[in-house]
C-alpha positions as CSV (number, residue, x, y, z in Angstrom):
1,M,-15.6,14.7,-6.0
2,E,-15.8,15.3,-9.7
3,V,-14.4,13.1,-12.4
4,V,-12.7,15.3,-15.0
5,K,-11.2,13.0,-17.7
6,D,-8.5,10.5,-18.3
7,G,-8.3,9.3,-14.7
8,M,-8.2,12.9,-13.3
9,M,-10.3,14.1,-10.5
10,S,-10.5,17.3,-8.5
11,A,-11.9,17.4,-4.9
12,R,-11.8,19.4,-1.8
13,A,-13.5,19.3,1.6
14,P,-16.7,21.2,1.9
15,E,-16.1,24.9,2.5
16,S,-18.1,28.1,2.9
17,A,-18.5,30.6,0.1
18,S,-16.1,33.0,1.9
19,T,-13.2,30.5,2.3
20,K,-10.7,29.1,-0.1
21,A,-8.4,26.0,0.3
22,A,-5.0,27.1,1.3
23,Y,-3.2,24.5,-0.7
24,E,-3.5,23.0,-4.2
25,F,-2.0,19.5,-4.3
26,G,-1.6,17.1,-7.2
27,F,-1.7,13.4,-6.4
28,L,-0.3,10.9,-9.0
29,L,-1.1,7.4,-7.8
30,E,-0.2,4.1,-9.4
31,Q,-3.3,1.8,-9.8
32,S,-2.0,-1.7,-9.5
33,L,-2.2,-4.4,-6.8
34,G,-2.5,-3.0,-3.2
35,H,-2.0,0.5,-4.4
36,V,-5.6,0.6,-5.4
37,T,-6.7,0.2,-1.8
38,H,-4.2,2.8,-0.7
39,T,-5.7,5.2,-3.2
40,K,-9.2,4.6,-1.9
41,N,-8.1,5.4,1.6
42,L,-6.3,8.6,0.5
43,L,-9.3,9.8,-1.5
44,V,-11.5,9.6,1.7
45,N,-9.0,10.9,4.2
46,V,-7.4,13.8,2.2
47,A,-10.9,15.1,1.5
48,R,-11.4,15.7,5.3
49,D,-8.8,18.4,5.3
50,P,-10.5,21.8,4.5
51,E,-7.2,23.4,3.8
52,V,-6.5,21.1,0.8
53,H,-7.9,21.2,-2.7
54,A,-6.7,17.9,-4.2
55,H,-6.3,17.0,-7.8
56,W,-6.1,13.3,-8.5
57,G,-4.3,11.6,-11.3
58,L,-5.0,7.8,-11.2
59,I,-2.4,6.0,-13.2
60,D,-4.0,2.9,-14.6
61,F,-1.8,-0.2,-15.2
62,Q,-3.5,-1.5,-18.3
63,A,-2.7,-0.5,-21.9
64,T,-5.8,-0.6,-24.0
65,G,-7.0,0.6,-27.4
66,I,-4.3,2.2,-29.7
67,A,-1.9,2.5,-26.7
68,G,-2.0,-1.3,-26.3
69,R,-0.5,-1.7,-29.8
70,I,2.5,0.7,-29.4
71,P,5.8,-1.1,-29.0
72,V,7.8,-0.3,-25.8
73,Y,4.8,1.7,-24.4
74,R,2.5,-1.4,-24.1
75,N,5.2,-3.6,-22.6
76,N,7.0,-1.2,-20.2
77,W,5.1,-0.1,-17.1
78,T,7.6,2.6,-16.3
79,V,7.2,4.2,-19.7
80,R,3.4,4.0,-19.6
81,A,3.1,5.3,-16.0
82,G,5.7,8.1,-16.5
83,T,4.0,9.3,-19.8
84,R,0.6,9.3,-18.2
85,A,1.8,11.0,-15.1
86,Y,3.6,13.7,-17.0
87,R,0.5,14.5,-19.1
88,Q,-1.7,14.6,-16.1
89,V,0.5,17.0,-14.1
90,A,0.6,19.2,-17.2
91,R,-3.3,19.3,-17.3
92,M,-3.4,20.0,-13.5
93,N,-0.9,22.8,-13.9
94,R,-2.9,24.4,-16.7
95,K,-6.0,24.4,-14.5
96,T,-4.4,25.8,-11.4
97,K,-1.1,26.7,-9.8
98,L,0.0,23.6,-7.9
99,D,1.7,24.1,-4.5
100,A,3.1,20.5,-4.3
101,L,3.0,17.1,-5.9
102,F,2.7,13.7,-4.4
103,F,3.7,10.6,-6.4
104,H,3.0,7.0,-5.4
105,T,5.0,5.0,-6.4
106,Q,8.3,6.1,-7.8
107,V,7.3,4.4,-11.1
108,P,5.2,7.3,-12.5
109,A,7.7,9.8,-11.1
110,V,10.8,8.6,-12.9
111,L,9.8,10.1,-16.3
112,A,8.1,13.1,-14.7
113,Q,11.2,14.6,-13.1
114,R,10.8,17.9,-14.9
115,W,7.7,18.5,-12.7
116,L,9.5,17.4,-9.6
117,R,12.2,20.0,-10.3
118,K,9.6,22.7,-11.0
119,I,7.0,22.0,-8.3
120,P,7.9,20.8,-4.8
121,G,7.3,17.1,-4.8
122,I,7.2,14.0,-2.5
123,V,7.8,10.5,-3.8
124,S,6.3,7.6,-1.9
125,L,7.2,4.0,-2.4
126,D,6.5,0.5,-0.9
127,A,9.8,-1.0,-2.2
128,T,12.9,0.2,-4.1
129,P,13.4,-1.2,-7.6
130,R,16.2,-3.4,-6.3
131,Q,14.0,-4.8,-3.5
132,Y,11.3,-5.5,-6.0
133,D,13.9,-7.3,-8.1
134,E,14.7,-9.5,-5.1
135,L,11.0,-10.5,-5.0
136,G,10.7,-10.5,-8.8
137,A,10.3,-14.2,-9.3
138,F,7.1,-14.2,-7.4
139,Y,5.7,-11.3,-9.4
140,R,6.8,-12.8,-12.8
141,H,9.2,-10.0,-13.1
142,E,12.7,-10.5,-14.7
143,Q,15.7,-8.2,-14.6
144,G,17.1,-6.8,-17.8
145,P,20.7,-6.9,-19.1
146,A,23.4,-5.2,-16.9
147,W,23.4,-2.0,-19.0
148,L,19.7,-1.6,-18.7
149,E,19.7,-2.2,-14.9
150,A,22.5,0.4,-14.5
151,W,20.5,3.0,-16.5
152,K,17.4,2.2,-14.5
153,W,19.4,2.6,-11.2
154,R,20.6,6.0,-12.4
155,L,17.1,7.2,-13.4
156,N,15.8,6.2,-10.0
157,C,18.7,7.9,-8.2
158,D,18.0,11.1,-10.1
159,C,14.3,10.8,-9.3
160,F,14.9,10.4,-5.6
161,K,17.3,13.4,-5.7
162,S,14.7,15.6,-7.5
163,A,12.1,14.9,-4.9
164,R,12.0,17.3,-1.9
165,R,11.3,14.3,0.4
166,L,10.7,10.6,0.2
167,V,8.1,8.6,2.0
168,A,8.8,5.0,2.7
169,W,6.1,2.5,3.6
170,S,8.4,0.7,6.0
171,E,11.8,0.7,7.7
172,W,12.7,-2.1,5.3
173,T,12.1,0.3,2.4
174,K,14.0,3.1,4.0
175,H,17.0,0.8,4.5
176,G,16.9,-0.1,0.8
177,L,16.9,3.6,-0.2
178,V,19.8,4.4,2.0
179,Q,21.9,1.3,1.2
180,D,21.2,1.0,-2.5
181,Y,20.3,4.5,-3.8
182,E,22.5,6.9,-1.9
183,V,19.6,8.7,-0.3
184,P,20.4,10.5,3.0
185,A,18.4,8.9,5.9
186,D,17.1,12.3,7.0
187,K,15.4,12.9,3.7
188,I,13.1,9.8,4.3
189,T,10.0,9.7,6.4
190,V,8.5,6.3,7.2
191,I,4.7,6.5,6.9
192,P,2.9,3.2,6.3
193,P,-0.3,3.2,4.2
194,G,-2.6,1.9,6.9
195,V,-6.3,1.2,7.2
196,N,-9.2,3.2,8.5
197,V,-9.0,1.5,11.9
198,D,-12.4,2.7,13.2
199,E,-14.1,1.1,10.1
200,W,-12.3,-2.2,10.5
201,R,-12.6,-2.6,14.3
202,R,-14.9,-5.5,15.4
203,P,-18.2,-4.3,17.0
204,T,-17.6,-6.6,20.0
205,P,-14.4,-7.9,21.6
206,R,-13.2,-11.3,20.7
207,V,-13.7,-14.1,23.3
208,P,-13.1,-17.8,23.2
209,H,-15.9,-19.8,21.7
210,S,-17.0,-23.4,21.0
211,D,-17.9,-22.9,17.3
212,P,-15.5,-24.2,14.5
213,V,-12.4,-22.1,14.4
214,K,-12.4,-20.1,11.1
215,V,-9.2,-19.3,9.2
216,L,-9.3,-16.4,6.7
217,F,-7.0,-15.9,3.7
218,V,-7.2,-12.7,1.5
219,G,-5.1,-12.6,-1.7
220,G,-5.9,-12.1,-5.3
221,D,-3.0,-14.3,-6.5
222,L,-3.6,-17.6,-4.6
223,E,-0.2,-19.1,-5.5
224,R,2.0,-16.1,-4.8
225,K,0.2,-15.3,-1.6
226,G,0.8,-18.8,-0.3
227,G,-2.8,-20.0,-0.6
228,L,-1.7,-23.4,-2.0
229,V,0.6,-24.0,1.0
230,L,-2.2,-22.9,3.3
231,L,-4.6,-25.5,1.7
232,E,-2.0,-28.2,2.2
233,A,-1.6,-27.3,5.9
234,F,-5.4,-27.0,6.4
235,R,-6.0,-30.5,5.0
236,S,-3.6,-32.0,7.5
237,L,-5.6,-30.4,10.3
238,R,-9.1,-31.6,9.2
239,N,-9.4,-33.6,12.5
240,L,-9.7,-30.2,14.3
241,G,-12.8,-29.3,12.5
242,L,-11.5,-26.0,11.1
243,E,-13.1,-23.9,8.4
244,L,-11.0,-22.2,5.7
245,H,-12.4,-19.0,4.0
246,L,-10.5,-18.0,0.9
247,V,-11.0,-14.5,-0.6
248,T,-9.2,-14.7,-4.0
249,K,-9.6,-14.0,-7.7
250,D,-8.5,-17.6,-8.5
251,R,-10.9,-20.5,-8.8
252,V,-10.6,-23.3,-6.2
253,P,-12.1,-26.8,-6.6
254,P,-14.8,-27.6,-4.0
255,E,-13.7,-29.5,-0.9
256,P,-15.2,-29.9,2.6
257,N,-15.1,-26.9,5.0
258,V,-13.4,-24.7,2.3
259,F,-15.4,-21.5,1.4
260,V,-14.3,-19.4,-1.6
261,Y,-15.2,-15.8,-2.3
262,N,-14.2,-14.6,-5.8
263,N,-16.0,-11.2,-6.0
264,L,-15.5,-9.3,-2.7
265,E,-14.4,-5.7,-3.1
266,A,-11.7,-4.1,-1.1
267,N,-13.0,-2.1,1.9
268,S,-16.5,-3.5,1.3
269,Q,-18.7,-4.3,4.3
270,P,-19.1,-8.0,3.3
271,L,-15.3,-8.3,3.4
272,K,-15.1,-6.5,6.8
273,D,-17.9,-8.8,8.1
274,L,-15.8,-11.8,7.1
275,Y,-12.8,-10.5,9.0
276,H,-15.0,-10.0,12.0
277,T,-16.5,-13.5,11.9
278,C,-13.2,-15.4,11.4
279,D,-10.6,-16.1,14.1
280,I,-7.2,-16.5,12.4
281,F,-5.8,-14.6,9.5
282,A,-3.3,-16.6,7.5
283,L,-1.2,-15.1,4.7
284,P,1.8,-17.4,4.1
285,T,3.0,-15.2,1.2
286,F,6.1,-15.9,-0.9
287,G,6.4,-12.3,-2.3
288,D,5.0,-9.1,-0.8
289,C,6.3,-5.8,0.4
290,L,3.8,-4.7,3.0
291,P,0.4,-6.3,2.3
292,M,-2.4,-4.1,3.5
293,V,-4.6,-7.0,4.3
294,V,-2.3,-7.8,7.3
295,S,-3.1,-4.3,8.8
296,E,-6.8,-4.9,8.1
297,A,-6.5,-8.2,10.1
298,G,-4.8,-6.4,12.9
299,A,-7.4,-3.7,13.0
300,S,-10.0,-6.4,13.2
301,G,-8.3,-7.9,16.2
302,M,-7.4,-11.2,14.5
303,A,-4.6,-13.6,15.4
304,I,-2.2,-13.4,12.4
305,I,0.1,-15.9,10.7
306,S,2.3,-14.7,7.9
307,T,5.9,-15.0,6.6
308,N,9.1,-13.2,7.5
309,V,9.2,-11.6,4.1
310,A,10.2,-7.9,3.4
311,A,8.4,-5.5,5.8
312,I,5.8,-8.0,7.1
313,P,7.7,-8.6,10.4
314,E,7.2,-4.9,11.2
315,I,3.5,-5.6,11.6
316,V,3.5,-9.3,12.5
317,R,6.1,-9.3,15.3
318,N,6.6,-13.0,16.0
319,G,5.1,-14.0,19.4
320,D,3.7,-10.5,20.0
321,T,1.3,-9.4,17.3
322,G,1.2,-12.7,15.5
323,L,3.3,-15.6,14.3
324,T,5.7,-15.7,11.4
325,V,6.9,-18.8,9.5
326,P,9.4,-19.3,6.7
327,A,7.8,-18.9,3.2
328,G,6.9,-22.2,1.7
329,D,7.3,-24.2,4.9
330,A,4.1,-26.2,5.1
331,A,5.2,-28.0,8.3
332,S,5.8,-24.7,10.2
333,L,2.6,-23.3,8.9
334,T,0.7,-26.4,10.0
335,Q,2.2,-26.1,13.5
336,A,1.3,-22.4,13.8
337,L,-2.3,-23.1,12.7
338,R,-2.5,-25.9,15.3
339,D,-1.1,-23.7,18.1
340,L,-3.7,-21.0,17.4
341,A,-6.6,-23.3,16.7
342,T,-6.2,-25.2,20.0
343,N,-5.3,-22.2,22.2
344,P,-8.2,-19.7,22.3
345,A,-6.5,-17.5,24.9
346,L,-3.4,-17.2,22.7
347,R,-5.6,-16.2,19.7
348,V,-7.3,-13.4,21.8
349,T,-4.0,-12.1,23.2
350,L,-2.2,-11.9,19.8
351,G,-5.3,-10.3,18.3
352,E,-5.4,-7.6,21.0
353,H,-1.7,-6.9,20.6
354,A,-2.1,-6.7,16.8
355,M,-5.1,-4.3,17.1
356,A,-3.1,-2.0,19.5
357,H,-0.1,-2.0,17.2
358,V,-2.0,-1.3,14.0
359,T,-4.1,1.5,15.8
360,R,-0.8,3.1,16.9
361,H,1.2,2.9,13.7
362,Y,-1.1,2.0,10.7
363,D,-4.2,4.1,11.0
364,A,-4.9,5.5,7.5
365,L,-6.5,8.8,8.8
366,T,-3.6,9.5,11.1
367,N,-1.0,8.7,8.4
368,A,-2.8,10.7,5.7
369,S,-2.6,13.7,8.0
370,R,1.1,13.1,8.4
371,L,1.5,13.0,4.6
372,L,-0.5,16.2,4.2
373,G,1.7,17.8,6.9
374,L,4.8,17.0,4.9
375,L,3.3,18.4,1.7
376,K,2.2,21.6,3.5
377,A,5.7,22.0,4.9
378,E,7.3,21.7,1.5
379,A,4.8,24.0,-0.1
380,N,5.4,26.6,2.7
381,A,9.2,26.2,2.3
382,A,8.9,26.8,-1.5
383,R,6.7,29.9,-0.9
384,A,9.3,31.3,1.6
385,E,12.1,30.6,-0.9
386,K,10.2,32.4,-3.7
387,L,9.5,35.4,-1.4
388,A,13.2,35.6,-0.3
389,T,14.3,35.5,-3.9
390,S,11.8,38.3,-4.8
391,M,13.0,40.5,-1.9
392,A,16.6,39.9,-2.8
393,R,16.0,41.0,-6.4
394,F,14.5,44.3,-5.2
395,A,17.0,44.9,-2.4
């Protein structure tokens, strides 16, 4: 994989001197929150397909240098992402003839619709803008005046119409596209982001043990992800001798049996080891669409506790692949922790069900292959359309 410039990379799977990749695909990927981990997984898995030569445009969230001083641009993520994506597709297109484009999320695609109309494109999203607005308070996001929201809605409708297909991370997202943005259901394919299951699977099966039960929390924003509520519930269960392991960017004052990790990298082996040594994964989040850490926990065979927010119940099916509690309900969270801490057999059963569910539906390699299959189909369709047009011209 070669870094070109300005967040752009070009990569293909190894090939012999006599072969050439059949498809040239451009990937424009938002780099914020969990989308960074999604990008890392795609970089690895797309490179395994020898038919694909991938061009990567990584759309950074930050506005630095001179760009950080330009009004509107510095304060508006849609403007920044769209401008950067547009320029990066232009660079890719000068370098080679692209067969298809893949945008994740719709944010960088909204102002790059000229390319979506010119090159077959797929837009992927974890949540619609209106769904994000519903969770906005937890992301420190506020809606604008009515005229601005109406304009934003129209821009997104046009973007979804310009794309050949849409990929939704969940059924929850798909429902929002159909209900709020007039997208035909058959234009949408649900493909979750997933994790590389083989890399996250625990080396040995989980069994009941007599050591302290370890609870794991992974969330950069401790408050939004429910970490403060989890600390409250944990303190009320000190008599059970639990340990709480917090992976977060935030600082946490020292207290007994609480272990804090501020510098663990996504997909790193130390992080995977922590998933493998802990027993319960707790993410009592207030605001999330489909947090990838939950599928990581499932792949690790952990008993999961989370909240019934957005698409989370599609992974954490209450009583089957884990337990869900209302967001902010410390009493319900305390009871769920108590139930799992005192019932080793239940922990093992839920963890096994979670691992089977994630393996079947959230494996990153399988789902990357599905994405590439959609891109190839759209590229092939566009080639056939071009050929038919040429033949008709000379008929």
